[in-house]
MARMIMI-514658 format. One line per field, with one value per residue (C-alpha): x, z, y; residue number from 1. Coordinates in nm, 2 decimals, padded with zeros to 4 digits. Example, Ala and Ser with C-alpha at 12.3 -4.5 7.8 and 13.67 -1.06 7.14 Angstrom:
# MARMIMI-514658
u	[01.23,01.37]
w	[00.78,00.71]
v	[-00.45,-00.11]
sepa	[1,2]
//
This chain:
# MARMIMI-514658
u	[-02.63,-02.31,-01.99,-01.89,-01.86,-01.53,-01.63,-01.72,-01.46,-01.33,-01.24,-00.97,-00.93,-00.64,-00.30,-00.06,00.01,-00.32,-00.46,-00.19,-00.22,-00.62,-00.57,-00.33,-00.56,-00.86,-00.62,-00.50,-00.85,-00.94,-01.09,-01.02,-00.92,-00.93,-00.69,-00.73,-00.58,-00.65,-00.25,-00.14,00.05,00.00,-00.21,00.02,00.34,00.11,00.04,00.42,00.49,00.21,00.37,00.72,00.57,00.38,00.72,00.84,00.57,00.64,01.00,00.94,00.70,00.39,00.23,00.25,00.39,00.11,-00.13,00.11,00.07,-00.29,-00.33,-00.10,-00.33,-00.62,-00.48,-00.56,-00.47,-00.79,-00.73,-01.07,-01.34,-01.57,-01.38,-01.49,-01.84,-01.90,-01.76,-01.95,-01.75,-01.53,-01.29,-01.17,-00.85,-00.74,-00.67,-00.81,-01.02,-01.41,-01.44,-01.24,-01.42,-01.73,-01.66,-01.52,-01.83,-02.06,-01.87,-01.89,-02.28,-02.30,-02.08,-02.14,-02.44,-02.70,-02.60,-02.24,-02.12,-01.94,-01.67,-01.40,-01.11,-01.12,-00.96,-01.04,-01.35,-01.73,-01.86,-02.20,-02.06,-01.89,-02.24,-02.43,-02.34,-02.48,-02.79,-02.81,-02.59,-02.73,-02.48,-02.18,-01.98,-01.65,-01.39,-01.07,-00.79,-00.51,-00.15,00.01,-00.32,-00.16,-00.02,-00.26,-00.61,-00.81,-01.08,-01.32,-01.65,-01.82,-02.18,-02.28,-02.59,-02.77,-02.58,-02.81,-02.77,-02.78,-02.45,-02.29,-02.34,-02.18,-01.90,-01.83,-01.88,-01.66,-01.37,-01.42,-01.38,-01.08,-00.91,-00.97,-01.11,-01.40,-01.54,-01.88,-01.87,-02.09,-01.95,-01.80,-01.47,-01.17,-01.40,-01.31,-00.91,-00.82,-01.06,-00.98,-00.63,-00.56,-00.47,-00.18,00.03,-00.18,-00.07,00.29,00.30,00.16,00.41,00.68,00.54,00.50,00.88,00.79,01.03,01.24,01.10,01.33,01.23,00.85,00.89,01.08,00.83,00.55,00.70,00.88,00.62,00.31,00.35,00.31,00.49,00.64,00.64,00.45,00.72,00.91,00.57,00.45,00.83,00.73,00.38,00.51,00.46,00.26,00.03,-00.01,-00.08,-00.32,-00.55,-00.54,-00.64,-00.92,-01.06,-01.04,-01.21,-01.50,-01.57,-01.61,-01.26,-01.35,-01.08,-01.02,-00.91,-00.67,-00.36,00.02,00.17,00.50,00.43,00.32,00.64,00.79,00.59,00.66,01.03,01.02,01.14,00.87,01.04,01.19,01.11,01.30,01.59,01.47,01.19,01.16,01.49,01.78,01.79,02.09,02.39,02.61,02.33,02.34,02.01,01.93,01.90,01.60,01.68,01.75,01.83,02.17,02.17,02.02,02.00,01.68,01.46,01.48,01.12,00.79,00.46,00.16,-00.14,-00.44,-00.48,-00.29,-00.55,-00.39,-00.06,-00.13,00.08,00.40,00.35,00.46,00.72,00.88,00.85,01.03,01.31,01.37,01.23,01.01,00.62,00.43,00.06,-00.17,-00.56,-00.67,-00.99,-00.84,-00.50,-00.34,00.04,00.36,00.54,00.91,01.17,01.20,00.84,00.78,00.50,00.50,00.19,00.02,-00.05,-00.40,-00.39,-00.26,00.07,00.35,00.39,00.03,00.12,00.45,00.74,00.52,00.65,00.41,00.49,00.32,00.10,00.25,00.07,00.24,00.46,00.63,00.71,00.78,01.15,01.08,00.90,00.88,00.87,00.75,00.84,00.84,01.10,00.96,01.02,01.29,01.64,01.60,01.28,01.32,01.63,01.43,01.18,01.42,01.63,01.28,01.20,01.59,01.57,01.28,01.51,01.33,01.53,01.41,01.32,01.26,01.00,00.87,00.57,00.32,-00.01,-00.13,00.25,00.25,00.10,-00.19,-00.31,-00.26,-00.47,-00.69,-00.80,-00.81,-01.06,-01.27,-01.28,-01.36,-01.65,-01.80,-01.79,-01.97,-02.21,-02.30,-02.31,-02.01,-01.96,-01.97,-01.71,-01.61,-01.54,-01.38,-01.14,-01.06,-00.99,-00.76,-00.55,-00.55,-00.53,-00.25,-00.14,-00.26,-00.14,-00.52,-00.84,-00.96,-01.24,-01.02,-00.82,-01.09,-01.22,-00.87,-00.80,-01.15,-01.46,-01.38,-01.01,-01.02,-01.31,-01.14,-00.78,-00.95,-01.15,-00.86,-00.67,-00.97,-00.98,-00.62,-00.69,-01.05,-01.04,-01.22,-00.93,-00.95,-01.32,-01.49,-01.75,-02.10,-02.05,-01.77,-01.92,-02.21,-01.97,-01.81,-02.11,-02.33,-02.40,-02.23,-02.53,-02.29,-02.13,-02.42,-02.17,-02.05,-01.69]
w	[01.04,01.25,01.19,01.30,01.66,01.75,01.90,01.55,01.36,01.06,00.77,00.48,00.20,00.00,00.19,-00.09,-00.01,-00.03,00.18,00.46,00.49,00.50,00.77,00.93,00.92,01.08,01.37,01.45,01.47,01.74,01.56,01.57,01.23,01.04,00.74,00.48,00.15,-00.09,-00.10,00.18,00.48,00.28,00.56,00.83,00.64,00.57,00.97,01.05,00.81,00.96,01.29,01.17,01.03,01.39,01.55,01.36,01.42,01.79,01.74,01.53,01.85,01.62,01.82,02.21,02.28,02.46,02.15,01.93,02.16,02.16,01.76,01.75,01.97,01.75,01.42,01.34,00.99,00.88,00.78,00.56,00.44,00.67,00.96,00.85,00.94,01.23,01.07,01.02,00.73,00.48,00.27,-00.07,-00.19,-00.44,-00.80,-01.04,-01.21,-01.26,-01.22,-00.93,-00.74,-00.82,-00.73,-00.40,-00.31,-00.42,-00.15,00.12,00.08,00.18,00.48,00.63,00.84,00.62,00.80,00.69,00.47,00.17,00.03,-00.28,-00.31,-00.68,-00.85,-01.20,-01.21,-01.20,-00.83,-01.02,-01.22,-00.91,-00.73,-01.02,-00.92,-00.60,-00.45,-00.24,-00.43,-00.22,00.08,-00.18,-00.19,-00.31,-00.07,-00.26,-00.04,-00.18,-00.14,00.09,00.31,00.62,00.52,00.27,00.39,00.11,00.07,-00.22,-00.10,-00.44,-00.49,-00.74,-00.95,-00.67,-00.36,-00.05,00.06,00.42,00.31,00.13,00.46,00.69,00.47,00.47,00.86,00.90,00.69,00.88,01.23,01.08,01.06,00.68,00.46,00.25,-00.04,-00.20,-00.57,-00.82,-00.97,-01.30,-01.50,-01.28,-01.01,-00.92,-00.92,-01.19,-01.41,-01.34,-01.33,-01.64,-01.85,-01.62,-01.76,-02.10,-02.18,-02.08,-02.30,-02.61,-02.57,-02.57,-02.88,-03.07,-02.98,-02.78,-02.50,-02.32,-02.05,-01.77,-01.92,-01.92,-01.54,-01.43,-01.57,-01.42,-01.07,-01.08,-01.25,-01.21,-00.87,-00.88,-00.64,-00.93,-01.31,-01.52,-01.63,-01.29,-01.12,-01.36,-01.33,-00.96,-01.00,-01.26,-01.63,-01.65,-01.37,-01.51,-01.86,-01.74,-01.55,-01.84,-02.06,-01.85,-01.83,-02.20,-02.29,-02.00,-02.17,-02.53,-02.64,-02.57,-02.76,-02.42,-02.27,-02.52,-02.41,-02.52,-02.80,-02.64,-02.32,-02.44,-02.61,-02.31,-02.13,-02.43,-02.37,-02.02,-01.92,-01.62,-01.42,-01.09,-01.03,-01.33,-01.33,-01.64,-01.76,-01.91,-01.65,-01.60,-01.24,-01.27,-01.05,-01.16,-01.43,-01.49,-01.45,-01.74,-01.66,-01.81,-02.10,-01.92,-02.16,-02.12,-01.97,-02.17,-02.16,-02.01,-02.16,-02.07,-02.06,-02.17,-02.28,-02.10,-02.34,-02.19,-01.87,-01.83,-01.66,-01.45,-01.51,-01.39,-01.09,-01.32,-01.37,-01.01,-01.06,-01.35,-01.18,-00.86,-01.12,-01.22,-01.57,-01.69,-01.74,-01.97,-01.95,-02.23,-02.25,-02.51,-02.54,-02.78,-02.61,-02.31,-02.39,-02.33,-02.61,-02.61,-02.75,-03.10,-03.13,-03.04,-02.83,-02.51,-02.44,-02.20,-02.34,-02.51,-02.71,-03.02,-03.17,-03.25,-03.59,-03.64,-03.53,-03.64,-03.38,-03.06,-02.79,-02.55,-02.16,-01.96,-01.69,-01.33,-01.00,-00.86,-01.06,-00.78,-00.62,-00.95,-00.99,-01.38,-01.66,-02.04,-02.33,-02.68,-03.00,-03.36,-03.64,-03.77,-03.41,-03.44,-03.20,-03.04,-02.91,-02.76,-02.60,-02.45,-02.34,-02.20,-02.05,-01.86,-01.70,-01.60,-01.44,-01.22,-01.08,-01.29,-01.47,-01.87,-02.05,-02.44,-02.58,-02.91,-03.08,-02.89,-02.83,-02.50,-02.38,-02.08,-01.75,-01.94,-02.14,-01.85,-01.63,-01.84,-01.95,-01.57,-01.51,-01.80,-01.66,-01.31,-01.46,-01.70,-01.37,-01.16,-01.43,-01.48,-01.10,-01.03,-00.71,-00.58,-00.64,-00.26,-00.31,-00.65,-00.51,-00.20,-00.39,-00.63,-00.33,-00.09,-00.38,-00.63,-00.40,-00.67,-00.53,-00.58,-00.65,-01.00,-00.89,-00.68,-01.00,-01.21,-01.02,-00.96,-01.33,-01.44,-01.54,-01.91,-01.93,-01.93,-02.21,-02.45,-02.42,-02.49,-02.80,-02.91,-02.91,-03.06,-03.38,-03.39,-03.32,-03.40,-03.30,-03.01,-02.76,-02.64,-02.72,-02.42,-02.22,-02.21,-01.88,-01.89,-02.18,-01.94,-01.68,-01.92,-02.04,-01.73,-01.57,-01.24,-01.04,-00.77,-01.08,-01.30,-01.60,-01.75,-01.71]
v	[-00.80,-00.79,-00.96,-01.32,-01.36,-01.42,-01.77,-01.90,-02.10,-02.01,-02.21,-02.16,-02.39,-02.37,-02.33,-02.15,-01.77,-01.64,-01.88,-01.86,-01.50,-01.49,-01.74,-01.54,-01.23,-01.43,-01.58,-01.23,-01.10,-01.38,-01.69,-02.01,-02.16,-02.48,-02.50,-02.75,-02.85,-03.11,-03.21,-03.43,-03.28,-02.93,-02.80,-02.87,-02.74,-02.41,-02.42,-02.38,-02.12,-01.88,-01.98,-01.86,-01.54,-01.46,-01.53,-01.23,-01.00,-01.08,-01.01,-00.68,-00.59,-00.61,-00.88,-00.98,-01.30,-01.42,-01.33,-01.50,-01.84,-01.81,-01.76,-02.05,-02.24,-02.17,-02.29,-02.65,-02.80,-03.00,-03.39,-03.38,-03.16,-03.32,-03.13,-02.80,-02.89,-02.63,-02.32,-02.05,-01.91,-02.10,-01.88,-02.04,-01.97,-02.26,-02.27,-02.01,-02.28,-02.22,-02.62,-02.68,-02.41,-02.53,-02.87,-02.75,-02.53,-02.85,-03.05,-02.79,-02.76,-03.11,-03.07,-02.72,-02.57,-02.38,-02.07,-02.08,-01.81,-01.92,-01.68,-01.70,-01.53,-01.55,-01.26,-01.31,-01.55,-01.44,-01.50,-01.54,-01.85,-02.02,-01.98,-02.09,-02.47,-02.43,-02.55,-02.20,-01.95,-01.66,-01.75,-01.72,-01.42,-01.29,-01.20,-01.06,-01.02,-00.84,-01.03,-01.00,-01.05,-00.95,-00.63,-00.48,-00.34,-00.36,-00.63,-00.62,-00.75,-00.90,-00.96,-01.24,-01.21,-01.43,-01.32,-01.23,-00.89,-01.00,-01.24,-00.97,-00.73,-01.03,-01.04,-00.65,-00.62,-00.93,-00.78,-00.47,-00.66,-00.80,-00.45,-00.41,-00.16,-00.33,-00.21,-00.32,-00.43,-00.61,-00.91,-00.75,-00.84,-00.74,-00.63,-00.27,-00.27,-00.52,-00.35,00.01,-00.05,-00.21,00.11,00.16,-00.12,-00.12,00.24,00.22,-00.07,00.12,00.38,00.12,-00.08,00.28,00.32,00.64,00.56,00.25,00.09,00.25,00.62,00.52,00.39,00.68,00.93,00.76,00.75,01.06,01.29,01.09,01.03,00.65,00.44,00.20,00.21,-00.02,-00.23,-00.28,-00.36,-00.60,-00.76,-00.82,-00.94,-01.16,-01.10,-01.43,-01.36,-00.98,-01.11,-01.40,-01.13,-00.87,-01.18,-01.27,-00.93,-00.89,-01.20,-01.14,-00.85,-01.01,-00.87,-00.55,-00.32,-00.13,-00.40,-00.55,-00.74,-00.64,-00.82,-00.70,-00.87,-01.17,-01.22,-01.14,-01.41,-01.68,-01.62,-01.75,-01.39,-01.38,-01.09,-01.11,-01.49,-01.59,-01.33,-01.15,-00.97,-00.62,-00.57,-00.82,-00.91,-01.17,-01.11,-00.82,-00.72,-00.35,-00.13,00.09,00.43,00.66,00.90,01.20,01.50,01.71,02.09,02.34,02.74,02.82,03.11,03.47,03.51,03.32,03.44,03.25,03.25,03.14,02.93,02.65,02.43,02.16,02.27,02.66,02.58,02.62,03.00,03.07,02.82,02.98,03.33,03.20,03.04,03.41,03.35,03.65,03.55,03.78,03.70,03.73,03.65,03.40,03.21,02.95,02.79,02.68,02.74,02.88,03.08,03.06,03.31,03.11,03.16,02.77,02.68,02.45,02.31,02.04,01.72,01.70,01.39,01.55,01.52,01.77,01.67,01.83,02.19,02.40,02.41,02.27,02.08,01.91,01.84,01.58,01.58,01.56,01.49,01.76,02.00,02.16,01.82,01.65,01.55,01.47,01.61,01.42,01.62,01.51,01.68,01.58,01.59,01.93,02.05,02.33,02.23,02.58,02.54,02.19,02.36,02.61,02.40,02.16,02.44,02.59,02.27,02.23,02.58,02.46,02.17,01.91,01.64,01.61,01.29,01.36,01.09,01.03,01.22,01.02,01.17,01.23,01.12,00.87,01.03,01.21,00.93,00.66,00.92,00.99,00.67,00.52,00.82,00.70,00.33,00.47,00.68,00.37,00.16,00.37,00.44,00.07,00.01,-00.16,00.06,00.41,00.69,00.66,00.29,00.33,00.56,00.39,00.05,00.24,00.42,00.10,-00.19,-00.04,00.26,00.52,00.86,00.98,00.80,00.80,01.05,01.29,01.30,01.37,01.66,01.82,01.80,01.98,01.82,01.81,01.75,01.35,01.35,01.61,01.41,01.06,01.22,01.37,01.00,00.85,01.10,00.96,00.61,00.51,00.16,00.22,00.19,00.54,00.65,00.83,00.63,00.75,00.80,01.03,01.23,01.29,01.39,01.63,01.79,01.83,02.13,02.18,02.33,02.49,02.68,02.72,02.61,02.31,02.39]
sepa	[1,2,3,4,5,6,7,8,9,10,11,12,13,14,15,16,17,18,19,20,21,22,23,24,25,26,27,28,29,30,31,32,33,34,35,36,37,38,39,40,41,42,43,44,45,46,47,48,49,50,51,52,53,54,55,56,57,58,59,60,61,62,63,64,65,66,67,68,69,70,71,72,73,74,75,76,77,78,79,80,81,82,83,84,85,86,87,88,89,90,91,92,93,94,95,96,97,98,99,100,101,102,103,104,105,106,107,108,109,110,111,112,113,114,115,116,117,118,119,120,121,122,123,124,125,126,127,128,129,130,131,132,133,134,135,136,137,138,139,140,141,142,143,144,145,146,147,148,149,150,151,152,153,154,155,156,157,158,159,160,161,162,163,164,165,166,167,168,169,170,171,172,173,174,175,176,177,178,179,180,181,182,183,184,185,186,187,188,189,190,191,192,193,194,195,196,197,198,199,200,201,202,203,204,205,206,207,208,209,210,211,212,213,214,215,216,217,218,219,220,221,222,223,224,225,226,227,228,229,230,231,232,233,234,235,236,237,238,239,240,241,242,243,244,245,246,247,248,249,250,251,252,253,254,255,256,257,258,259,260,261,262,263,264,265,266,267,268,269,270,271,272,273,274,275,276,277,278,279,280,281,282,283,284,285,286,287,288,289,290,291,292,293,294,295,296,297,298,299,300,301,302,303,304,305,306,307,308,309,310,311,312,313,314,315,316,317,318,319,320,321,322,323,324,325,326,327,328,329,330,331,332,333,334,335,336,337,338,339,340,341,342,343,344,345,346,347,348,349,350,351,352,353,354,355,356,357,358,359,360,361,362,363,364,365,366,367,368,369,370,371,372,373,374,375,376,377,378,379,380,381,382,383,384,385,386,387,388,389,390,391,392,393,394,395,396,397,398,399,400,401,402,403,404,405,406,407,408,409,410,411,412,413,414,415,416,417,418,419,420,421,422,423,424,425,426,427,428,429,430,431,432,433,434,435,436,437,438,439,440,441,442,443,444,445,446,447,448,449,450,451,452,453,454,455,456,457,458,459,460,461,462,463,464,465,466,467,468,469,470,471,472,473,474,475,476,477,478,479,480,481,482,483,484,485,486,487,488,489,490,491,492,493,494,495,496,497,498,499,500,501,502,503,504,505]
//
């Protein structure tokens, strides 16, 4: 089954931001587009907005003037839903309410031909439930574009319980023909991206609620240590706190209030106060004129240690050893079967975050996971009230000698980046284990949909087979609510024998 022929007209129902973006994508691909909205004059106003955006593309030399003129001529505002009768595809981008979408598709069934493909751009509702109202649910498929649709390449192609394989294939090939990168997905709450991305927000909020660090520091660590483009607080301010919280609640309710997806009370309070982010001028941060942006906590300069003793393999942090040597600090290596740590001259220890707390051990400072220790501009350290000031100073000076800024946070198990990545990896394994998508499509979706530096499975391979499971198991011991309990799929991955290596490493 191939993509739609360019001679086939496409309809977009809903002339809001997403509808306009999808219509623009179809236009630029070469289709005639009928744009319909239930509100009078809305479609014509939206057509004018699309035309203005096409003008800007010409000004930026991203579109030829002749192609713009041809696209404008192919865009036809529809006065009535009956004007969509000859369309080969109808994409819905209306209000996120099940009854509204069901009523729309029921009406469309009475208008369009039997071979017309019906698609919903829902981001949070069940494709299966929407299709349940149709006489022929087999031709309904989810086409989840990301905002802004003309710019972001990812499209999640979602098959409901009753979606025909031929319908999903047509939609997949059509998205590819429109220059998008499609990924195939089963109808699950949140699909791929909104399901697997929940810990990125949830863990940042949890660290904040535990008074481990302030938003500016957590965001800085996620960016400068974790390699994420934006921190969770600034990103949700950009998305809109109400929008982000709504998606979180939708996924949580759809999973029967699974504790792994529990919403944040702090974010709820923010929404209740009307501080919704950039669009209201205040969110986690203040965007009003002359407001000062808070700076992340950064430790004062400290004296680096003359040497460190490396006991055991530092695992994901092993690249620190050559960096320490390059900074002129002596490294003495000792083979140990039980530990992955650096011993400082004070006798205190420095260890990679593993889901335990500093208070459990005598004089230990934990450091966070970094996406790339060589390029990281900031490292987070955590210590308890029992950690000696000398040990913390030596740990701080060590990383400063490597050219890093240091943020000291509270004694939070799993710290910031480590617990976030471990939970993302776990949800990715769980999704694949339950047939939601393939590993390749999950990695593609998370890189393109939310701009992660690595896909979860790429990260899992880099960190080692047992790393995420061990960290989450430690966290689960300290918080037995079930939030951090590793999934069965991650357990199987952690302890399965790698046939290439002949081990369970």
